[in-house]
N, C-alpha and C positions, 0 to 999 in steps of 0.2 A: 404264446408269451413265454419267454425264457424264465425258468425258475431261478431265484436268487441262490447264490452259493450257500452251502450248509453253515459255513462259519459266520456269515452275516445273520442268518436266522438264529443261530445260537447266541450271538452277541446281543441281539435285540431281546430275546426271551429272558436273558439272565442279567440284564443291565440293572434293573431296579433291585433285584435280590442281592446283587453284588455290592451295591452301595450300602444296603442294610447290614450285610455281613461285615463289611469293612468297618462300619461304626461299632458293631459289637466287638470285633477283634481289637479295635483300638482301645476299648475300655477294659479289656481283660488283662490280668497281671502277666508280666513277662518273666521268663527264666533266662538265666545266663546262656549265651551262645557257646557252643563247643565245636571243636574241629574233629576231623575224622580220627585223629590219633587219641582223642580224649576218651577216658573210660566212661561207662554209663553213669549218669547222675542219679541221685535218689531224691530229686525235687518232688514235693508233694504233687499229686495229680490235680489237674484243674477240673472244677465242676462244670460239666457241659451245660448244665441247666442255667448257670449264671454267666458263662463266658461265650457260649455258642461255638466253642472250639473243642478239640479232643487232643489227648496226648497219645503219641504212637509209642507203645511199649515194646513192640517187636523188633525195633531197630537195634543193631549193634551199637552205633553211636546214638546217644540221647540228644535229639534235636530240639527238645522243648515242645511247646504247644503247636500243633498243626491246625491251621484254620481252613485249608482246602487241599484237595489231592486230585491228581490226574495220573493216568497210567498208560504206558505203551509197552505191552509185553511184560517183561520182568523189571522194567525201569519205571520208577515212581517219581513224580514231581510234586514236592510237598511245599505249599506256601506256609511259611513259618510266622508265628506271631511276633517273634523277635526281629523279623525282617528278612527279606530274600526268599529264594526258592531253592530248596535242597534237591539235587538230582541223586537219587539212590537206586542202586541195583541190588536185587535179591540174589543171594548166593546160598543155596542149601537152606539151612534153618536160620540164617542171619541175613543181614543187609549191610551194604558198604556205601558210604558217601563218596560220590564221584566228584562233584563240584557244587558250588553255590552260585546261583544266578541272582543278579540285582541285589547284592549284599547291602544291608542297611536301609533298603527301601520297603515301604509298607505295601504288601500284596494281599488283596482281599480274596482273590479267587484265581484258580488255574483251571484251564480247560484245554483238551486236545481235540481239534476239529480239522478234518481234511489234512492230516499230516503236519499241522502247525500247533505249537503250544501257545495258547493265549494267556497272558498274565494281566490281571486287572490291578493296576497300580494306583494307590491312593495318593492324591496330591492336594495342596492347599493354594488358595488365592486370597488376595487382600483387596478390599474395596474401601476407599476413603470417603468420608462424609464431612462436609463443612458444618460445624456446630456453633457458628456465630450466633444463630438463633437456636438454642438448645431444644426447643419444642418442635422445630421443623428442620431437621437435618437435610441437607441437599448433597447430591453427588459432587465430589470435588476431584480435580486432577491431582496427581502426586506433585508435591512441591519439592521433593528431594528424592534421589534414588533410594530404593529399598535395599537394605543389606541382605544378601542371599543367606538362607538358613545354613547354619553350620551343622555338620554331621560328624559323628564320632569316627576316628580313624579305624580302618578295617585292615585285616591281614591280607597280604597279597593273594590274589586268586589267579587261576589259570587264564590263558587268553580267552576272551569272551567268545561264546558260540554265536552262530548266526542269529538265533532267537534273541540272545542278549543284546547284540548290536542293534537289532531292529527296534527293541523296546527301550534303548538307552535314551534318557531325557535330553533334549537339546538345551543349550545354554541360553538363558533369557537374554533378550536384546533390549535396547532402549526403546525401539519401536513397539516391542511386545508389551513393555510397561506402560506405554501410552498409545492405546489403539487409535487409529486414524478415524476421526469422526468428521465427515464433510457435510457442510450445509450450503445453502444458496442465498444470494442476495435477492430479497424480494422487493426492496424499494430503496431509492436514494432520494432524500428530501431534506431541504434546508441544511445542506452540508453534512448530513448524517446518513449512515448506511444501516439498514435494517435487515437482519438475518433470520432465517426460519428455524434456528436452533436456539435453545436457552439453557437454563441451569441444569435441567434433567439430562442434557447432552454434554455437560462439562463446559458450556459457554457461560462462565460466571463473571460477575462484575470485576473489572480490573485485569482479566485475562487478555492476552494479546491474540489477535487473529490475523491471518494473512488472506488477502483477496487474490484469487487466481482468475485472470481474465479469460472469458470464453468468447471474446470477439473473434470472428472468423478471419483468418489471414491465409495467404498463400504459403504452403509448405510442401516440401517433397513428400510424395506418397510412397512410404516404405513398402507397401504391399503390391500395389498395381504399377508403381513407377510414375514418372511425370510429376505434375504439380496438382495439389488439391486444396480446397478451402477447408482448413482445420482450425480448431480453437488455438489461440496463441499460447494459452497456459502461462502467460507472463505474470509474475507477482507484481501487482500494481499498487499495493498498499499493505502496510502492517500497522494496525491501529489497536488501541486499547478499548475494551468494552466499557461503555459509560453506564449502561443499564442492562439488566438481564431479568427475564421472567421465565415461566415454565417452558414456553415454546417459542420465545422471541428474545432477541438481544439487539443492542444498538451501540454504535460507535461513531465518534466524530472524525471526519476526514480532515487531515491537515494539509498544509501546502504541498502540492505535488502528488497527493494521494488521489487515486482514481478508482471508482467502483461503479459498475453498471448492473442493472437487474439481470439475473441469470448467472452472474459470476459465482464461482465456487469459493467457499471460505472454510478454513480449518484453524484450530488452535495451534499456536506456534510459540517457540521461545526466542524467535528472532527479534532484534531491536526494532523500535518504531521507525517507520520509513520517512516520516516528515523531514523535509529539508527547508529551513527558513531561507537560506541565502541562495541556494541553487536548486529550487524545485523543478521538476519536469513540467513541461507545458501542459496545461489542462486541455482536455479534448473538446473544446468548444469550437463552433463555426463562426458565429457572429459576435461582434462587439459593437455596441451603440453607446455613444457618450457625448457629453457636453460639459463645458466649464464656463462660468460667467464671472467676470472681474469688474464689477462696478466701482466707481471712484468719484470723489469730489475734486474738481480742479482747483488748485491753489494758484491764483493769478496775481492778486494784489493790485489790479488795475480797475477795481470797482465792479467787476463782473463776478457772477457766481456759476461758472460752467459745471456741467456734469457729464461724465463720459463712461464708456463701457468698452471692454474688449472681451469677446466671447469666442469660444472654440466649439466646433461640432465635427464629429467624425463617425465613420462606419467602416468596418473591416470584415472581410470574409476569408477564412482559412480552410483549405481543403483537407478532407480526412486522409486521403491517400497520396497527397502531393505536398512537399514542403514549400507551399506557395500561399501567399496572402495578397489579396487585392484590397486596396484602400482608396477612400475618397474623403476629403476633409475641407473644411473652411476654418483656417487657423492662422490668424483670427479674422473676425468681422468686427470692426470698430466704428464708433461714432461719438460725437460730442455735441452738446447743445448749449445754448446760452453763451456762446463764444462770439468772437468777431468774424470768423470765417467758417465755411462749411468743411466738415471733416468726415471722411468715409473710407478709411483704409480697409481693404479686403485682400486676403490671401487664399487662393484655391489651389488644390493639387489632387491628382489621381495617379495611381501607379500600381506596381506589383513588386513584391519583395520575396526573396528566398528566406524561408523561416525554419529555424530549428529551436530546440529547447533553450539554447544559450546564445544564439546569434541570429540577427535579422539584418539583411542588407538589400536595398531596393532602389529602383529608379522610377521616375515619373515625369509628368509635365503638368503645368498649371499656369496661373496668371496672377499678377499683382494689379490692384485697382486702387487709385488714390487721387485726391485733388492735386492739380499741378502746383509745383513749387519746390523750392523757393524760386522767386522770379527776380530778374536783374534788368535794370533799364538798358536800352540800347543807346550807346553814345555815338553821335555823328559829329565829325570834324569838318571844318571848312578852311580853305586858304584864300583869304580875301585880298592880299597884296601881291599875289603871284610869285612869291619867292619859293614856293614849293614846301613851305612849312606851315602846317595847320595853325591858325591863330584864333579860330572860333570853334566852340563846341556846344552841342545841345543834345538832348535826349529825344528819341523818337520811338515810342512804344517800349515794350519789354520782352525779354526772353525768359521762359519758365522751363524748369526741368519737368520732363514727363514722368509720371508715377504709375502709368498703366501700360502693361505689356505682358508678353509671354515669359514663362520661366521654365528652366530645366532643373528638376528636383532630385535630391538624394536623401535617403533615410538610412539610419544605422542604429542597431541596438547591440550592445555587448553585455551579456549576463542574462539572467532569467527574467522573463516578463513579470512574474509575480514575486520575484526575489530581489537580490542585489543586482542593479543594472545601471548602465549609462546609455541614454538615448540622445541622438542628435539628428536634426533634419536641417537641410539648407537648400538654397536654390541660386541659380545664376539668372539674372534679370536682363532681358533684352530691351534696354532703353533706346530711345530714338537716336541717342548719340553713341551707342555701342553697348557691349556687354559689361555689366557691373555685378557686384555681389548683391543678391536680392534679399534673402532672409536667412537668419541663423537662429536656431532654437535648441536648447539642451535641457536635460533633466537627469538628476541622480536620485535613485530611490534605495532606501535601506529598510528591510523588514525588521520589525520589533517583536512580533508574536505571530501566531497563526492567523489572526484576524486584524492586525494593525501594522502600519508601516509609516515612515516619514519620508519626505522628499523635498528637494529644492530644485527650482527651475527658473528659466527666463529666456528672453529672446527679443529681437528687434528686426525691423524691416525697412528697406529703402523707401517704401511708400509711406513712411511716417508713423511708426508706432513702436512701442517697447514696453516691457514689463519685467518684473522679478518677484519671486515669491518663495516662501517656505511654509510647508503644511503637513498635514497628516492624511492618511488614506485608510479607510476601514472597509472590511469585507463583511457582508451580511448574506445569509443564506448559502454559504459555502466559502471555500478558500480559493476560488478561481474557476471552479467547474461550471458547467451550464446551469443557469438559474441564479448565479451569484450577482448580487448588486453591490457595487463599490461606490462609496461616498467619500468625497474629499473636501477639505476646507483648508484655506491658507490665508496668510497675511503677507502683504507686500506693497508694491507701488506699480502704477501703470501710467502711461502718457500717450497722447496722440499729437503729432506735429507735422501733418501734411498741410498744404495750402500755400498761397502765394507768398505770404510773409513769414512762413514757418511759425505761425502762432502755436505755442506749446500749451496744451491743457493736460496737466498731470497732477497726481497726488496719491495719497495712500489708498490702498484697495483691500477689500475683504472678499475673497473669492470662494466659490462653492461649485461643486460639480458632481456628476454621477456617471457610472458606466454600468451597462447591463449586458450580460452574456447569455447566449443561447446556442 
């Protein structure tokens, strides 16, 4: 086994005694510094018993109290209590000061090992504590940059030697003032992220942390070349800590914020990342939802009809493809206690190109509804033979068909969970030709992280229509997997399919929910 260098052994052996000597030297009285040209001073000698230092009386220039000394031949290196290292050469019966190393810096010990001069420099550091609870101070991060200590001006010195340059202190940086402390996400629950660091690590209540995603993505391999699966290291959220304890802390995720177990976290000064109006799309796969719009029909003809229009839908969005598949019944309607049967239904399936702020897709489906309106078939007769019909009568009736295939389109402009405009429509293949089938739209405006308002409406050629204004609330998250969205609205709805186009409509109170996973 290779023996460690002698300088390392010496440093290890003298480290503790150096710190003790530095403390004694710092408490000893100082004497004014002199230059090589200054005459010897007559300052009173320092008592070694109380200071731990000695005064060198053999030097031509009086350098004051010497706290440590090292020698190479006739050259002596003296650590001075007033600061710095005096380089002195002996000449005959006297000594001459050659230069001063580290002027103004407190040096507790000097040592020459393996041809190198080792200088033990005394430095200070500051640790801040939060004393909001005076009995239990906790470690706190700096809230403002610390002013660097000021030093007394010194006289010009010769160019630094190699030893001086090696021991010259580096300028503090912002990163040095705030050491990087990295934690991990241990759980994401109910729209909150829980981190494995707490107040003892500087993760205090109100501090902001950034979440660094560790999801594996394809990246160029800088070492081996080609492509490898590596952590994305994308900053997916900057949130404020809501609660903090000794070894845990917790923050609420806002709209567009994403965190997954295993992601890295660290304290930051960056602004919060939540975006109300244009949040990024949350990383869910499935959406399940329904809306029910019951209403009482206002007829005025002695009947008391009741109707409902209901929507149901499911979507699946791929992780690695900007593609969403969807299937929906929007709406399914019926009415009872009326004069005719009513059963309008709209179905659709399709696929859409999906991004954070745009969705556009195509699909196919069908309309179903009772036939109507119906019109009598008029038959004419020429009884006197003059070529001009002079008698008319009706024979049966002709009704519009409300059942057939559709060609569907969907569009979204804006963020799904933010400000957006949604539109869906279809072209209906009726037995008499293509007609406009269905048109539906919605405008949504977010109000807070967990609340938004919306207005929407639509109608179909198979005999239905509605309009509403409502609110939409998020529970258990702001759109991420596990989020439950509830909505309620006021408006009106109607059904009007059937032979006579009987209309059953009135004010409605709607409610619905959506679950994501």
